[in-house]
PDB file as gemmi writes it, atoms N, CA and C in Angstrom:
CRYST1    1.000    1.000    1.000  90.00  90.00  90.00 P 1                      
ATOM      1  N   MET A   1     278.275 225.172  80.354  1.00  0.00           N  
ATOM      2  CA  MET A   1     277.656 224.188  80.585  1.00  0.00           C  
ATOM      3  C   MET A   1     278.200 222.582  80.646  1.00  0.00           C  
ATOM      4  N   THR A   2     278.165 221.956  81.811  1.00  0.00           N  
ATOM      5  CA  THR A   2     278.960 220.471  81.462  1.00  0.00           C  
ATOM      6  C   THR A   2     278.022 219.554  80.834  1.00  0.00           C  
ATOM      7  N   ASP A   3     278.740 218.182  80.668  1.00  0.00           N  
ATOM      8  CA  ASP A   3     277.798 217.345  79.725  1.00  0.00           C  
ATOM      9  C   ASP A   3     277.143 216.773  80.492  1.00  0.00           C  
ATOM     10  N   SER A   4     277.390 216.694  81.973  1.00  0.00           N  
ATOM     11  CA  SER A   4     276.184 215.997  82.711  1.00  0.00           C  
ATOM     12  C   SER A   4     274.870 216.971  82.653  1.00  0.00           C  
ATOM     13  N   ALA A   5     274.889 218.310  82.621  1.00  0.00           N  
ATOM     14  CA  ALA A   5     273.671 219.322  82.904  1.00  0.00           C  
ATOM     15  C   ALA A   5     273.070 219.542  81.373  1.00  0.00           C  
ATOM     16  N   ALA A   6     273.994 219.149  80.115  1.00  0.00           N  
ATOM     17  CA  ALA A   6     273.134 219.134  79.201  1.00  0.00           C  
ATOM     18  C   ALA A   6     272.565 217.421  78.962  1.00  0.00           C  
ATOM     19  N   SER A   7     272.719 216.689  79.751  1.00  0.00           N  
ATOM     20  CA  SER A   7     271.952 215.353  79.334  1.00  0.00           C  
ATOM     21  C   SER A   7     270.717 215.790  79.973  1.00  0.00           C  
ATOM     22  N   ARG A   8     270.402 216.528  80.786  1.00  0.00           N  
ATOM     23  CA  ARG A   8     269.396 216.971  81.850  1.00  0.00           C  
ATOM     24  C   ARG A   8     268.470 217.508  81.015  1.00  0.00           C  
ATOM     25  N   CYS A   9     269.116 218.232  79.691  1.00  0.00           N  
ATOM     26  CA  CYS A   9     268.053 219.578  79.636  1.00  0.00           C  
ATOM     27  C   CYS A   9     267.904 219.046  77.769  1.00  0.00           C  
ATOM     28  N   ILE A  10     266.256 219.725  77.607  1.00  0.00           N  
ATOM     29  CA  ILE A  10     265.216 219.203  76.375  1.00  0.00           C  
ATOM     30  C   ILE A  10     265.586 220.592  75.913  1.00  0.00           C  
ATOM     31  N   ARG A  11     265.378 220.186  74.260  1.00  0.00           N  
ATOM     32  CA  ARG A  11     264.674 221.357  73.343  1.00  0.00           C  
ATOM     33  C   ARG A  11     263.456 220.011  73.080  1.00  0.00           C  
ATOM     34  N   VAL A  12     262.350 221.098  72.085  1.00  0.00           N  
ATOM     35  CA  VAL A  12     261.670 220.327  71.391  1.00  0.00           C  
ATOM     36  C   VAL A  12     261.485 221.270  70.533  1.00  0.00           C  
ATOM     37  N   ARG A  13     260.872 220.437  68.866  1.00  0.00           N  
ATOM     38  CA  ARG A  13     260.791 221.739  67.822  1.00  0.00           C  
ATOM     39  C   ARG A  13     259.377 220.599  67.619  1.00  0.00           C  
ATOM     40  N   ALA A  14     258.546 221.718  66.542  1.00  0.00           N  
ATOM     41  CA  ALA A  14     257.527 220.685  65.743  1.00  0.00           C  
ATOM     42  C   ALA A  14     257.222 221.200  64.184  1.00  0.00           C  
ATOM     43  N   TYR A  15     257.126 220.285  63.726  1.00  0.00           N  
ATOM     44  CA  TYR A  15     256.920 219.838  62.176  1.00  0.00           C  
ATOM     45  C   TYR A  15     255.556 219.913  61.758  1.00  0.00           C  
ATOM     46  N   ARG A  16     254.705 220.974  61.225  1.00  0.00           N  
ATOM     47  CA  ARG A  16     253.892 220.834  60.601  1.00  0.00           C  
ATOM     48  C   ARG A  16     253.684 221.261  59.013  1.00  0.00           C  
ATOM     49  N   ASP A  17     253.393 222.714  58.822  1.00  0.00           N  
ATOM     50  CA  ASP A  17     253.314 223.301  57.816  1.00  0.00           C  
ATOM     51  C   ASP A  17     254.646 223.987  57.861  1.00  0.00           C  
ATOM     52  N   GLY A  18     254.563 224.057  58.771  1.00  0.00           N  
ATOM     53  CA  GLY A  18     256.774 224.690  58.975  1.00  0.00           C  
ATOM     54  C   GLY A  18     257.478 224.105  60.366  1.00  0.00           C  
ATOM     55  N   ILE A  19     258.320 224.865  60.700  1.00  0.00           N  
ATOM     56  CA  ILE A  19     258.902 224.024  61.793  1.00  0.00           C  
ATOM     57  C   ILE A  19     259.106 225.343  63.022  1.00  0.00           C  
ATOM     58  N   ARG A  20     258.487 225.056  64.117  1.00  0.00           N  
ATOM     59  CA  ARG A  20     258.566 225.874  65.344  1.00  0.00           C  
ATOM     60  C   ARG A  20     259.281 224.948  66.107  1.00  0.00           C  
ATOM     61  N   ASP A  21     260.282 226.215  66.953  1.00  0.00           N  
ATOM     62  CA  ASP A  21     261.273 225.398  68.090  1.00  0.00           C  
ATOM     63  C   ASP A  21     260.388 226.163  69.147  1.00  0.00           C  
ATOM     64  N   ALA A  22     260.427 225.129  70.056  1.00  0.00           N  
ATOM     65  CA  ALA A  22     259.425 226.183  71.535  1.00  0.00           C  
ATOM     66  C   ALA A  22     260.279 227.119  72.332  1.00  0.00           C  
ATOM     67  N   GLY A  23     261.511 227.687  71.649  1.00  0.00           N  
ATOM     68  CA  GLY A  23     261.892 228.650  71.987  1.00  0.00           C  
ATOM     69  C   GLY A  23     262.649 228.611  73.387  1.00  0.00           C  
ATOM     70  N   ARG A  24     262.693 227.880  74.331  1.00  0.00           N  
ATOM     71  CA  ARG A  24     263.494 227.491  75.407  1.00  0.00           C  
ATOM     72  C   ARG A  24     263.913 226.158  75.752  1.00  0.00           C  
ATOM     73  N   THR A  25     264.936 226.022  76.899  1.00  0.00           N  
ATOM     74  CA  THR A  25     265.440 224.985  76.956  1.00  0.00           C  
ATOM     75  C   THR A  25     264.941 224.300  78.407  1.00  0.00           C  
ATOM     76  N   PHE A  26     264.134 223.413  78.247  1.00  0.00           N  
ATOM     77  CA  PHE A  26     263.579 222.812  79.859  1.00  0.00           C  
ATOM     78  C   PHE A  26     264.493 221.855  80.318  1.00  0.00           C  
ATOM     79  N   ARG A  27     264.724 222.506  81.162  1.00  0.00           N  
ATOM     80  CA  ARG A  27     266.058 221.399  82.693  1.00  0.00           C  
ATOM     81  C   ARG A  27     265.057 220.650  82.994  1.00  0.00           C  
ATOM     82  N   LEU A  28     265.409 219.283  83.722  1.00  0.00           N  
ATOM     83  CA  LEU A  28     265.425 218.505  84.486  1.00  0.00           C  
ATOM     84  C   LEU A  28     265.632 218.592  85.703  1.00  0.00           C  
ATOM     85  N   ALA A  29     264.914 217.974  86.652  1.00  0.00           N  
ATOM     86  CA  ALA A  29     264.984 217.616  88.021  1.00  0.00           C  
ATOM     87  C   ALA A  29     266.144 216.658  88.129  1.00  0.00           C  
ATOM     88  N   PRO A  30     267.351 216.486  89.085  1.00  0.00           N  
ATOM     89  CA  PRO A  30     268.038 215.358  88.928  1.00  0.00           C  
ATOM     90  C   PRO A  30     267.454 214.028  89.182  1.00  0.00           C  
ATOM     91  N   GLY A  31     265.890 213.796  89.561  1.00  0.00           N  
ATOM     92  CA  GLY A  31     265.656 212.760  89.630  1.00  0.00           C  
ATOM     93  C   GLY A  31     264.594 212.038  88.803  1.00  0.00           C  
ATOM     94  N   ALA A  32     264.421 213.341  88.060  1.00  0.00           N  
ATOM     95  CA  ALA A  32     263.135 213.056  86.778  1.00  0.00           C  
ATOM     96  C   ALA A  32     262.995 212.235  86.016  1.00  0.00           C  
ATOM     97  N   ASP A  33     262.557 211.097  85.609  1.00  0.00           N  
ATOM     98  CA  ASP A  33     262.414 210.250  84.452  1.00  0.00           C  
ATOM     99  C   ASP A  33     263.029 210.914  82.997  1.00  0.00           C  
ATOM    100  N   LEU A  34     264.223 210.942  82.433  1.00  0.00           N  
ATOM    101  CA  LEU A  34     264.258 211.693  81.054  1.00  0.00           C  
ATOM    102  C   LEU A  34     263.618 210.833  80.122  1.00  0.00           C  
ATOM    103  N   ASP A  35     263.641 209.456  79.728  1.00  0.00           N  
ATOM    104  CA  ASP A  35     262.711 209.298  79.143  1.00  0.00           C  
ATOM    105  C   ASP A  35     261.597 209.480  78.766  1.00  0.00           C  
ATOM    106  N   ALA A  36     260.971 209.350  79.849  1.00  0.00           N  
ATOM    107  CA  ALA A  36     259.812 209.784  79.806  1.00  0.00           C  
ATOM    108  C   ALA A  36     259.176 211.145  79.953  1.00  0.00           C  
ATOM    109  N   ALA A  37     260.251 212.267  79.995  1.00  0.00           N  
ATOM    110  CA  ALA A  37     260.028 213.732  79.990  1.00  0.00           C  
ATOM    111  C   ALA A  37     260.107 213.551  78.364  1.00  0.00           C  
ATOM    112  N   LEU A  38     261.272 213.271  77.604  1.00  0.00           N  
ATOM    113  CA  LEU A  38     261.165 213.069  76.627  1.00  0.00           C  
ATOM    114  C   LEU A  38     259.762 212.999  75.521  1.00  0.00           C  
ATOM    115  N   ARG A  39     259.527 211.905  76.073  1.00  0.00           N  
ATOM    116  CA  ARG A  39     257.947 211.279  75.509  1.00  0.00           C  
ATOM    117  C   ARG A  39     256.821 212.276  75.484  1.00  0.00           C  
ATOM    118  N   ARG A  40     257.014 212.744  76.503  1.00  0.00           N  
ATOM    119  CA  ARG A  40     255.657 213.620  76.878  1.00  0.00           C  
ATOM    120  C   ARG A  40     255.877 214.919  76.448  1.00  0.00           C  
ATOM    121  N   ALA A  41     257.238 215.734  76.079  1.00  0.00           N  
ATOM    122  CA  ALA A  41     257.526 216.660  75.583  1.00  0.00           C  
ATOM    123  C   ALA A  41     256.773 216.376  74.363  1.00  0.00           C  
ATOM    124  N   ALA A  42     257.413 215.457  73.321  1.00  0.00           N  
ATOM    125  CA  ALA A  42     257.144 215.322  71.788  1.00  0.00           C  
ATOM    126  C   ALA A  42     255.678 215.196  71.834  1.00  0.00           C  
ATOM    127  N   LEU A  43     255.186 214.335  72.928  1.00  0.00           N  
ATOM    128  CA  LEU A  43     253.725 213.964  72.717  1.00  0.00           C  
ATOM    129  C   LEU A  43     252.539 215.515  72.789  1.00  0.00           C  
ATOM    130  N   ALA A  44     253.002 215.969  73.430  1.00  0.00           N  
ATOM    131  CA  ALA A  44     253.096 217.173  73.568  1.00  0.00           C  
ATOM    132  C   ALA A  44     252.762 218.276  72.642  1.00  0.00           C  
ATOM    133  N   ALA A  45     253.375 218.138  71.541  1.00  0.00           N  
ATOM    134  CA  ALA A  45     254.117 218.991  70.771  1.00  0.00           C  
ATOM    135  C   ALA A  45     252.716 218.392  69.138  1.00  0.00           C  
ATOM    136  N   VAL A  46     252.279 217.490  69.641  1.00  0.00           N  
ATOM    137  CA  VAL A  46     251.686 216.820  68.557  1.00  0.00           C  
ATOM    138  C   VAL A  46     250.219 216.666  68.800  1.00  0.00           C  
ATOM    139  N   PRO A  47     249.400 217.403  67.944  1.00  0.00           N  
ATOM    140  CA  PRO A  47     247.764 217.148  68.020  1.00  0.00           C  
ATOM    141  C   PRO A  47     246.929 216.139  68.258  1.00  0.00           C  
ATOM    142  N   LYS A  48     246.434 216.035  68.915  1.00  0.00           N  
ATOM    143  CA  LYS A  48     245.566 214.479  69.092  1.00  0.00           C  
ATOM    144  C   LYS A  48     244.110 214.753  68.250  1.00  0.00           C  
ATOM    145  N   VAL A  49     244.294 214.246  66.965  1.00  0.00           N  
ATOM    146  CA  VAL A  49     243.055 214.148  66.463  1.00  0.00           C  
ATOM    147  C   VAL A  49     242.656 212.713  66.111  1.00  0.00           C  
ATOM    148  N   GLU A  50     241.419 212.691  66.145  1.00  0.00           N  
ATOM    149  CA  GLU A  50     240.459 211.257  66.295  1.00  0.00           C  
ATOM    150  C   GLU A  50     240.836 210.673  64.871  1.00  0.00           C  
ATOM    151  N   GLY A  51     241.511 209.452  64.963  1.00  0.00           N  
ATOM    152  CA  GLY A  51     241.478 209.003  63.630  1.00  0.00           C  
ATOM    153  C   GLY A  51     243.028 208.657  62.607  1.00  0.00           C  
ATOM    154  N   TRP A  52     243.700 209.538  63.660  1.00  0.00           N  
ATOM    155  CA  TRP A  52     244.920 209.591  63.117  1.00  0.00           C  
ATOM    156  C   TRP A  52     246.210 208.407  64.233  1.00  0.00           C  
ATOM    157  N   THR A  53     246.797 208.357  62.941  1.00  0.00           N  
ATOM    158  CA  THR A  53     247.409 206.826  63.359  1.00  0.00           C  
ATOM    159  C   THR A  53     248.953 207.728  63.995  1.00  0.00           C  
ATOM    160  N   ILE A  54     249.635 207.982  64.948  1.00  0.00           N  
ATOM    161  CA  ILE A  54     250.923 208.451  65.864  1.00  0.00           C  
ATOM    162  C   ILE A  54     251.351 207.132  66.500  1.00  0.00           C  
ATOM    163  N   ARG A  55     252.891 207.456  65.962  1.00  0.00           N  
ATOM    164  CA  ARG A  55     253.757 206.575  66.239  1.00  0.00           C  
ATOM    165  C   ARG A  55     255.306 207.023  67.174  1.00  0.00           C  
ATOM    166  N   VAL A  56     256.092 206.860  68.012  1.00  0.00           N  
ATOM    167  CA  VAL A  56     256.938 207.332  68.813  1.00  0.00           C  
ATOM    168  C   VAL A  56     258.013 206.612  68.413  1.00  0.00           C  
ATOM    169  N   PHE A  57     259.133 207.219  68.274  1.00  0.00           N  
ATOM    170  CA  PHE A  57     260.323 206.727  68.048  1.00  0.00           C  
ATOM    171  C   PHE A  57     261.648 207.309  68.990  1.00  0.00           C  
ATOM    172  N   ALA A  58     261.901 206.383  69.723  1.00  0.00           N  
ATOM    173  CA  ALA A  58     262.902 206.586  70.821  1.00  0.00           C  
ATOM    174  C   ALA A  58     264.135 205.915  70.262  1.00  0.00           C  
ATOM    175  N   VAL A  59     264.815 207.267  70.435  1.00  0.00           N  
ATOM    176  CA  VAL A  59     266.507 206.665  69.873  1.00  0.00           C  
ATOM    177  C   VAL A  59     267.345 207.104  71.173  1.00  0.00           C  
ATOM    178  N   GLU A  60     268.622 206.485  70.979  1.00  0.00           N  
ATOM    179  CA  GLU A  60     269.857 206.646  72.247  1.00  0.00           C  
ATOM    180  C   GLU A  60     270.887 206.692  71.268  1.00  0.00           C  
ATOM    181  N   ARG A  61     271.716 207.329  71.678  1.00  0.00           N  
ATOM    182  CA  ARG A  61     273.658 207.507  70.735  1.00  0.00           C  
ATOM    183  C   ARG A  61     273.967 205.989  71.378  1.00  0.00           C  
ATOM    184  N   THR A  62     274.694 205.357  70.694  1.00  0.00           N  
ATOM    185  CA  THR A  62     275.852 204.119  70.868  1.00  0.00           C  
ATOM    186  C   THR A  62     276.694 204.611  70.630  1.00  0.00           C  
ATOM    187  N   ALA A  63     277.488 205.479  70.159  1.00  0.00           N  
ATOM    188  CA  ALA A  63     278.856 205.940  70.235  1.00  0.00           C  
ATOM    189  C   ALA A  63     278.978 207.178  70.234  1.00  0.00           C  
ATOM    190  N   ALA A  64     279.962 208.062  70.568  1.00  0.00           N  
ATOM    191  CA  ALA A  64     280.352 209.184  70.781  1.00  0.00           C  
ATOM    192  C   ALA A  64     280.300 210.172  69.578  1.00  0.00           C  
ATOM    193  N   GLY A  65     279.944 210.923  69.324  1.00  0.00           N  
ATOM    194  CA  GLY A  65     279.828 211.440  67.810  1.00  0.00           C  
ATOM    195  C   GLY A  65     278.745 211.316  67.168  1.00  0.00           C  
ATOM    196  N   GLU A  66     277.558 210.355  67.168  1.00  0.00           N  
ATOM    197  CA  GLU A  66     276.726 209.957  67.049  1.00  0.00           C  
ATOM    198  C   GLU A  66     275.400 211.105  66.521  1.00  0.00           C  
ATOM    199  N   ARG A  67     274.898 211.429  65.550  1.00  0.00           N  
ATOM    200  CA  ARG A  67     273.989 212.418  65.182  1.00  0.00           C  
ATOM    201  C   ARG A  67     272.641 212.463  65.335  1.00  0.00           C  
ATOM    202  N   ILE A  68     271.714 211.837  66.448  1.00  0.00           N  
ATOM    203  CA  ILE A  68     270.879 210.621  66.178  1.00  0.00           C  
ATOM    204  C   ILE A  68     269.362 212.317  66.107  1.00  0.00           C  
ATOM    205  N   ALA A  69     269.657 213.214  66.765  1.00  0.00           N  
ATOM    206  CA  ALA A  69     269.255 214.501  66.770  1.00  0.00           C  
ATOM    207  C   ALA A  69     268.653 214.690  65.422  1.00  0.00           C  
ATOM    208  N   ALA A  70     269.822 214.837  64.631  1.00  0.00           N  
ATOM    209  CA  ALA A  70     270.045 215.273  63.588  1.00  0.00           C  
ATOM    210  C   ALA A  70     269.445 214.354  62.349  1.00  0.00           C  
ATOM    211  N   VAL A  71     269.478 213.238  62.981  1.00  0.00           N  
ATOM    212  CA  VAL A  71     268.701 212.331  61.585  1.00  0.00           C  
ATOM    213  C   VAL A  71     266.918 212.483  61.951  1.00  0.00           C  
ATOM    214  N   LEU A  72     266.559 212.457  62.532  1.00  0.00           N  
ATOM    215  CA  LEU A  72     265.591 212.605  63.478  1.00  0.00           C  
ATOM    216  C   LEU A  72     264.396 214.055  62.599  1.00  0.00           C  
ATOM    217  N   ASP A  73     265.741 214.861  63.139  1.00  0.00           N  
ATOM    218  CA  ASP A  73     265.085 216.342  62.198  1.00  0.00           C  
ATOM    219  C   ASP A  73     264.754 215.766  61.041  1.00  0.00           C  
ATOM    220  N   HIS A  74     265.984 215.334  60.475  1.00  0.00           N  
ATOM    221  CA  HIS A  74     265.996 215.231  58.478  1.00  0.00           C  
ATOM    222  C   HIS A  74     264.824 214.513  58.267  1.00  0.00           C  
ATOM    223  N   LEU A  75     264.290 213.463  58.976  1.00  0.00           N  
ATOM    224  CA  LEU A  75     263.494 212.608  58.786  1.00  0.00           C  
ATOM    225  C   LEU A  75     262.129 213.222  58.910  1.00  0.00           C  
ATOM    226  N   ALA A  76     261.555 214.154  59.698  1.00  0.00           N  
ATOM    227  CA  ALA A  76     260.827 214.918  59.804  1.00  0.00           C  
ATOM    228  C   ALA A  76     260.730 215.763  59.266  1.00  0.00           C  
ATOM    229  N   ARG A  77     261.282 216.707  58.627  1.00  0.00           N  
ATOM    230  CA  ARG A  77     261.771 217.455  57.713  1.00  0.00           C  
ATOM    231  C   ARG A  77     260.769 217.013  56.354  1.00  0.00           C  
ATOM    232  N   ARG A  78     261.625 215.821  55.740  1.00  0.00           N  
ATOM    233  CA  ARG A  78     261.093 215.291  54.558  1.00  0.00           C  
ATOM    234  C   ARG A  78     259.709 214.414  54.702  1.00  0.00           C  
ATOM    235  N   ALA A  79     259.366 214.247  55.813  1.00  0.00           N  
ATOM    236  CA  ALA A  79     257.821 213.958  56.174  1.00  0.00           C  
ATOM    237  C   ALA A  79     256.851 215.078  55.896  1.00  0.00           C  
ATOM    238  N   MET A  80     257.094 216.072  56.765  1.00  0.00           N  
ATOM    239  CA  MET A  80     255.960 217.472  56.837  1.00  0.00           C  
ATOM    240  C   MET A  80     255.779 217.618  55.526  1.00  0.00           C  
ATOM    241  N   GLY A  81     254.444 218.334  55.731  1.00  0.00           N  
ATOM    242  CA  GLY A  81     253.622 219.186  54.739  1.00  0.00           C  
ATOM    243  C   GLY A  81     252.257 218.929  54.625  1.00  0.00           C  
ATOM    244  N   GLY A  82     251.476 219.822  54.240  1.00  0.00           N  
ATOM    245  CA  GLY A  82     250.083 219.496  54.488  1.00  0.00           C  
ATOM    246  C   GLY A  82     249.655 219.219  55.864  1.00  0.00           C  
ATOM    247  N   PRO A  83     248.174 219.358  56.356  1.00  0.00           N  
ATOM    248  CA  PRO A  83     247.858 219.329  57.588  1.00  0.00           C  
ATOM    249  C   PRO A  83     247.161 218.242  57.775  1.00  0.00           C  
ATOM    250  N   ASP A  84     247.639 217.188  57.107  1.00  0.00           N  
ATOM    251  CA  ASP A  84     247.414 215.635  57.504  1.00  0.00           C  
ATOM    252  C   ASP A  84     248.308 215.146  58.394  1.00  0.00           C  
ATOM    253  N   LEU A  85     249.341 215.771  58.463  1.00  0.00           N  
ATOM    254  CA  LEU A  85     250.677 214.992  59.560  1.00  0.00           C  
ATOM    255  C   LEU A  85     251.425 216.403  60.105  1.00  0.00           C  
ATOM    256  N   ALA A  86     251.701 215.502  61.826  1.00  0.00           N  
ATOM    257  CA  ALA A  86     252.338 216.527  62.180  1.00  0.00           C  
ATOM    258  C   ALA A  86     253.495 215.883  62.912  1.00  0.00           C  
ATOM    259  N   ALA A  87     254.365 216.200  63.237  1.00  0.00           N  
ATOM    260  CA  ALA A  87     255.489 215.636  63.930  1.00  0.00           C  
ATOM    261  C   ALA A  87     256.248 216.656  65.069  1.00  0.00           C  
ATOM    262  N   ALA A  88     256.744 215.616  66.451  1.00  0.00           N  
ATOM    263  CA  ALA A  88     257.605 217.058  66.800  1.00  0.00           C  
ATOM    264  C   ALA A  88     259.087 215.840  67.605  1.00  0.00           C  
ATOM    265  N   LEU A  89     260.414 216.589  67.504  1.00  0.00           N  
ATOM    266  CA  LEU A  89     260.942 216.033  68.300  1.00  0.00           C  
ATOM    267  C   LEU A  89     261.579 216.688  69.333  1.00  0.00           C  
ATOM    268  N   ALA A  90     261.692 215.746  70.172  1.00  0.00           N  
ATOM    269  CA  ALA A  90     262.461 216.683  71.814  1.00  0.00           C  
ATOM    270  C   ALA A  90     264.053 215.870  71.968  1.00  0.00           C  
ATOM    271  N   ALA A  91     265.098 216.146  72.333  1.00  0.00           N  
ATOM    272  CA  ALA A  91     266.145 215.767  72.197  1.00  0.00           C  
ATOM    273  C   ALA A  91     267.076 216.577  73.255  1.00  0.00           C  
ATOM    274  N   THR A  92     267.739 215.734  74.104  1.00  0.00           N  
ATOM    275  CA  THR A  92     268.770 216.530  74.669  1.00  0.00           C  
ATOM    276  C   THR A  92     269.519 217.365  74.220  1.00  0.00           C  
ATOM    277  N   LEU A  93     270.164 218.095  75.057  1.00  0.00           N  
ATOM    278  CA  LEU A  93     271.282 219.355  74.215  1.00  0.00           C  
ATOM    279  C   LEU A  93     272.267 218.000  74.202  1.00  0.00           C  
ATOM    280  N   ASP A  94     272.800 217.515  74.696  1.00  0.00           N  
ATOM    281  CA  ASP A  94     274.179 216.272  74.395  1.00  0.00           C  
ATOM    282  C   ASP A  94     273.920 215.680  73.170  1.00  0.00           C  
ATOM    283  N   GLY A  95     272.372 215.511  73.050  1.00  0.00           N  
ATOM    284  CA  GLY A  95     272.126 214.550  71.699  1.00  0.00           C  
ATOM    285  C   GLY A  95     272.597 213.050  72.090  1.00  0.00           C  
ATOM    286  N   ALA A  96     272.448 212.789  73.089  1.00  0.00           N  
ATOM    287  CA  ALA A  96     272.488 211.309  73.489  1.00  0.00           C  
ATOM    288  C   ALA A  96     271.249 210.887  73.348  1.00  0.00           C  
ATOM    289  N   ARG A  97     270.254 210.961  73.461  1.00  0.00           N  
ATOM    290  CA  ARG A  97     268.596 210.546  73.290  1.00  0.00           C  
ATOM    291  C   ARG A  97     267.664 211.600  72.764  1.00  0.00           C  
ATOM    292  N   ALA A  98     267.053 211.162  71.883  1.00  0.00           N  
ATOM    293  CA  ALA A  98     266.018 212.283  70.916  1.00  0.00           C  
ATOM    294  C   ALA A  98     264.507 210.880  71.120  1.00  0.00           C  
ATOM    295  N   VAL A  99     263.667 211.904  70.689  1.00  0.00           N  
ATOM    296  CA  VAL A  99     262.190 211.118  70.950  1.00  0.00           C  
ATOM    297  C   VAL A  99     261.594 211.775  69.460  1.00  0.00           C  
ATOM    298  N   LEU A 100     260.925 210.889  68.747  1.00  0.00           N  
ATOM    299  CA  LEU A 100     260.414 211.556  67.718  1.00  0.00           C  
ATOM    300  C   LEU A 100     259.038 210.565  67.372  1.00  0.00           C  
ATOM    301  N   VAL A 101     257.710 212.206  67.676  1.00  0.00           N  
ATOM    302  CA  VAL A 101     256.945 212.009  67.169  1.00  0.00           C  
ATOM    303  C   VAL A 101     256.059 211.935  66.500  1.00  0.00           C  
ATOM    304  N   VAL A 102     255.620 210.978  65.458  1.00  0.00           N  
ATOM    305  CA  VAL A 102     254.721 211.378  64.290  1.00  0.00           C  
ATOM    306  C   VAL A 102     253.036 211.003  63.909  1.00  0.00           C  
ATOM    307  N   GLY A 103     252.305 212.138  63.516  1.00  0.00           N  
ATOM    308  CA  GLY A 103     250.868 211.681  63.435  1.00  0.00           C  
ATOM    309  C   GLY A 103     250.494 211.812  62.097  1.00  0.00           C  
ATOM    310  N   ALA A 104     249.969 210.775  61.495  1.00  0.00           N  
ATOM    311  CA  ALA A 104     249.186 211.425  60.566  1.00  0.00           C  
ATOM    312  C   ALA A 104     247.782 210.888  59.901  1.00  0.00           C  
ATOM    313  N   ARG A 105     246.968 211.211  59.277  1.00  0.00           N  
ATOM    314  CA  ARG A 105     245.236 211.072  59.293  1.00  0.00           C  
ATOM    315  C   ARG A 105     245.486 209.061  58.029  1.00  0.00           C  
ATOM    316  N   ASP A 106     246.541 209.279  57.001  1.00  0.00           N  
ATOM    317  CA  ASP A 106     247.040 208.299  56.251  1.00  0.00           C  
ATOM    318  C   ASP A 106     248.185 207.683  57.096  1.00  0.00           C  
ATOM    319  N   ALA A 107     248.160 206.428  57.626  1.00  0.00           N  
ATOM    320  CA  ALA A 107     249.054 205.390  58.661  1.00  0.00           C  
ATOM    321  C   ALA A 107     250.366 205.381  57.249  1.00  0.00           C  
ATOM    322  N   ARG A 108     250.179 205.489  55.841  1.00  0.00           N  
ATOM    323  CA  ARG A 108     251.141 204.992  55.208  1.00  0.00           C  
ATOM    324  C   ARG A 108     252.141 206.002  55.506  1.00  0.00           C  
ATOM    325  N   ARG A 109     251.790 207.275  55.841  1.00  0.00           N  
ATOM    326  CA  ARG A 109     252.745 208.007  56.403  1.00  0.00           C  
ATOM    327  C   ARG A 109     253.762 208.147  57.348  1.00  0.00           C  
ATOM    328  N   VAL A 110     253.316 207.700  58.276  1.00  0.00           N  
ATOM    329  CA  VAL A 110     254.094 207.337  59.414  1.00  0.00           C  
ATOM    330  C   VAL A 110     254.711 206.134  59.379  1.00  0.00           C  
ATOM    331  N   GLU A 111     254.331 205.383  58.761  1.00  0.00           N  
ATOM    332  CA  GLU A 111     255.087 204.224  57.913  1.00  0.00           C  
ATOM    333  C   GLU A 111     255.862 203.859  56.969  1.00  0.00           C  
ATOM    334  N   ALA A 112     256.151 204.839  56.514  1.00  0.00           N  
ATOM    335  CA  ALA A 112     257.092 205.732  55.762  1.00  0.00           C  
ATOM    336  C   ALA A 112     258.584 206.087  56.491  1.00  0.00           C  
ATOM    337  N   VAL A 113     257.794 207.042  57.382  1.00  0.00           N  
ATOM    338  CA  VAL A 113     259.201 207.399  58.197  1.00  0.00           C  
ATOM    339  C   VAL A 113     259.314 206.266  59.166  1.00  0.00           C  
ATOM    340  N   ARG A 114     258.781 205.542  59.395  1.00  0.00           N  
ATOM    341  CA  ARG A 114     259.157 204.127  60.585  1.00  0.00           C  
ATOM    342  C   ARG A 114     260.446 203.547  59.654  1.00  0.00           C  
ATOM    343  N   ALA A 115     260.027 202.935  58.422  1.00  0.00           N  
ATOM    344  CA  ALA A 115     260.399 202.387  57.414  1.00  0.00           C  
ATOM    345  C   ALA A 115     261.931 203.133  56.738  1.00  0.00           C  
ATOM    346  N   ALA A 116     261.976 204.798  57.192  1.00  0.00           N  
ATOM    347  CA  ALA A 116     263.028 205.404  56.623  1.00  0.00           C  
ATOM    348  C   ALA A 116     264.074 205.431  57.917  1.00  0.00           C  
ATOM    349  N   LEU A 117     263.599 205.303  58.813  1.00  0.00           N  
ATOM    350  CA  LEU A 117     264.663 205.081  60.039  1.00  0.00           C  
ATOM    351  C   LEU A 117     265.133 203.948  60.520  1.00  0.00           C  
ATOM    352  N   THR A 118     264.235 202.342  59.874  1.00  0.00           N  
ATOM    353  CA  THR A 118     265.188 201.377  60.294  1.00  0.00           C  
ATOM    354  C   THR A 118     265.842 200.953  59.084  1.00  0.00           C  
ATOM    355  N   GLY A 119     265.734 201.625  58.332  1.00  0.00           N  
ATOM    356  CA  GLY A 119     266.605 201.812  56.787  1.00  0.00           C  
ATOM    357  C   GLY A 119     266.494 200.561  56.589  1.00  0.00           C  
TER     358      GLY A 119                                                      
END                                                                             
C-alpha cells in the first residue's frame, strides 16, 4: 500500500469496558472529506446517552514520525473503565490524522482527558 493510499484508509477502535477494533479498514473515495469521515467514524462508535458530555479531539501530525494515534490510544485506555465512560478512536493508517471522541456521564472525566492531551 502506498503512502497516499494509507492516508485515505481509516481504522476505528472503541473503548468502554474493554477495547474493540472495528475489525476492518475503511477506504475513502478520492473526493471524500477525510476529516469529516474520521469524526463520523469515531462518533458512530460512541453511544449517545442523554445527559452525557461528549468531546471530539482532532489531531494532525506536524512532523514525520510523530505517533499521534498511539498517544490518543494511551489516553483512551487510561480513561476507560466502567459503564459511565465511552471513547472511540478513528485514525488514518499512515498515522497522519486521528480523532478521539470521549463521552462520559461526569464531565470531569472528559475534561481530564482534555487536560492530559493539552499537557
